[in-house]
C-alpha positions in Angstrom: -24.5 36.6 -63.5 -22.7 39.9 -62.9 -22.8 40.1 -59.2 -22.2 36.6 -58.8 -18.7 36.9 -60.4 -18.1 39.7 -58.6 -18.9 38.0 -55.1 -16.7 35.0 -56.2 -13.9 37.3 -57.4 -14.1 39.4 -53.9 -14.3 36.0 -51.9 -11.0 35.0 -53.5 -9.3 37.9 -52.8 -10.4 37.9 -49.2 -8.8 34.4 -49.0 -5.7 35.5 -50.7 -5.1 38.5 -48.6 -6.0 36.7 -45.5 -3.2 33.9 -46.3 -0.5 36.9 -47.1 -1.7 38.5 -43.7 -1.1 35.4 -41.4 2.4 35.1 -43.3 3.5 38.3 -42.7 1.7 38.5 -39.1 4.4 35.8 -38.5 7.4 36.4 -40.4 7.8 40.3 -40.3 8.1 40.2 -36.2 10.1 37.1 -36.4 12.6 39.4 -38.8 12.7 41.9 -35.7 12.9 39.7 -33.3 16.2 38.2 -34.7 17.8 41.5 -35.3 16.8 42.3 -31.5 17.8 39.0 -30.2 21.5 39.9 -29.5 20.4 43.2 -27.4 17.5 41.4 -25.4 20.6 38.8 -24.5 22.4 41.4 -22.9 19.3 43.2 -21.2 17.8 39.5 -20.1 20.8 37.0 -20.2 19.8 33.3 -19.9 19.4 31.7 -16.5 22.3 28.9 -16.1 21.3 25.7 -14.7 
């Protein structure tokens, strides 16, 4: 019974870490891009129509 519970706990942990990893993979680069946006606008200004 103990190996079954250990496996279940491991699967729940992997699902949780996967969710946290996906959120961090989107949020952390977004924070850096928000900080770098003014500098990028100077380097590559928006095209005028």
